[in-house]
C-alpha positions in Angstrom: -7.3 7.3 -45.3 -5.6 9.0 -42.4 -6.0 7.8 -38.8 -8.1 10.9 -37.8 -10.6 10.1 -40.5 -10.8 6.4 -39.5 -11.2 7.5 -35.8 -14.1 9.7 -36.9 -15.8 6.9 -38.9 -15.5 4.5 -36.0 -16.8 6.9 -33.4 -19.7 7.9 -35.6 -20.6 4.2 -36.2 -20.5 3.5 -32.4 -22.7 6.6 -31.8 -25.2 5.6 -34.5 -25.8 2.3 -32.6 -26.3 4.3 -29.3 -23.0 3.3 -27.7 -22.7 4.9 -24.3 -19.8 6.9 -22.8 -17.7 6.9 -26.0 -14.2 7.8 -25.2 -11.2 8.2 -27.6 -7.6 8.1 -26.3 -4.6 9.4 -28.2 -2.1 6.6 -27.8 0.7 8.1 -29.9 3.9 7.8 -28.0 2.2 5.7 -25.3 1.4 2.4 -27.1 3.0 0.7 -30.0 -0.2 -1.1 -30.7 -2.3 1.8 -32.1 -2.5 5.6 -32.5 -6.0 5.7 -31.0 -8.2 3.6 -28.7 -11.9 4.0 -28.7 -13.7 2.8 -25.6 -17.5 2.5 -25.3 -20.2 0.2 -24.0 -23.6 -1.2 -24.7 -26.3 -2.3 -22.3 -27.0 -5.8 -23.8 -25.2 -8.5 -25.7 -27.2 -7.6 -28.8 -26.3 -3.9 -28.6 -22.6 -4.7 -28.1 -22.7 -6.9 -31.2 -24.6 -4.2 -33.2 -22.0 -1.5 -32.2 -19.1 -3.8 -33.2 -20.8 -4.8 -36.5 -21.5 -1.2 -37.4 -17.9 -0.1 -36.7 -16.6 -3.0 -38.9 -19.1 -2.3 -41.7 -18.5 1.4 -41.8 -14.7 0.9 -41.9 -15.1 -1.5 -44.8 -17.5 0.8 -46.7 -14.8 3.5 -46.5 -12.1 1.2 -47.9 -10.4 0.1 -44.6 -9.9 -3.5 -43.8 -10.6 -4.8 -40.3 -7.4 -6.6 -39.2 -9.1 -8.6 -36.5 -12.3 -8.7 -34.4 -12.3 -10.8 -31.2 -15.0 -11.5 -28.6 -18.0 -10.9 -30.9 -19.8 -14.1 -30.0 -19.4 -13.6 -26.2 -20.3 -9.9 -26.5 -18.8 -8.9 -23.2 -15.7 -7.2 -24.7 -15.3 -7.0 -28.4 -12.0 -5.7 -29.8 -12.0 -4.4 -33.3 -8.5 -3.9 -34.7 -8.6 -1.4 -37.5 -4.8 -1.0 -37.6 -3.9 2.4 -36.1 -7.3 2.6 -34.5 -8.5 -0.1 -32.0 -12.1 -0.1 -30.7 -13.0 -1.7 -27.4 -16.8 -2.3 -27.2 -17.7 -3.5 -23.7 -20.9 -4.8 -22.1 -21.6 -2.2 -19.3 -20.6 -4.5 -16.5 -17.3 -5.6 -18.1 -16.3 -2.0 -18.8 -16.2 -1.0 -15.2 -14.4 -4.2 -14.3 -11.5 -3.8 -16.8 -11.5 0.1 -16.5 -9.2 0.7 -19.4 -9.6 4.5 -18.9 -7.7 4.1 -15.6 -5.1 1.7 -17.1 -4.3 4.2 -19.9 -5.0 7.3 -17.7 -1.9 9.1 -19.0 -3.2 9.1 -22.6 -4.8 12.4 -23.6 -8.5 12.2 -24.6 -9.5 13.2 -28.1 -12.4 15.7 -28.3 -14.9 13.2 -29.9 -17.9 15.5 -29.7 -16.3 17.6 -32.4 -15.7 14.4 -34.4 -19.4 13.6 -34.2 -20.6 17.1 -35.1 -18.2 17.7 -38.0 
């Protein structure tokens, strides 16, 4: 599975659980950690966990192992490491505090609306 397909699966999974302000950043050439970062948030602990669980399950259903998932029990910032795609699922308050969009502001955004509609 290529990274674009994995990105699409993860973004759709987040959207299916009503994640808000979904943003995908192209990290190629910027970070050695991953090719893509997904950043989104939920409005409650339960929603954050549901989003993270859906991303993990959809990746597994499509034959992709989750390398690591951290922060699930606390549900303030869940990091899902899918290898070349890393998803950051925040609780609304934590997202504005950490502001990863600003931290990685030089990374180009991926047009995720086309990912959701295709």
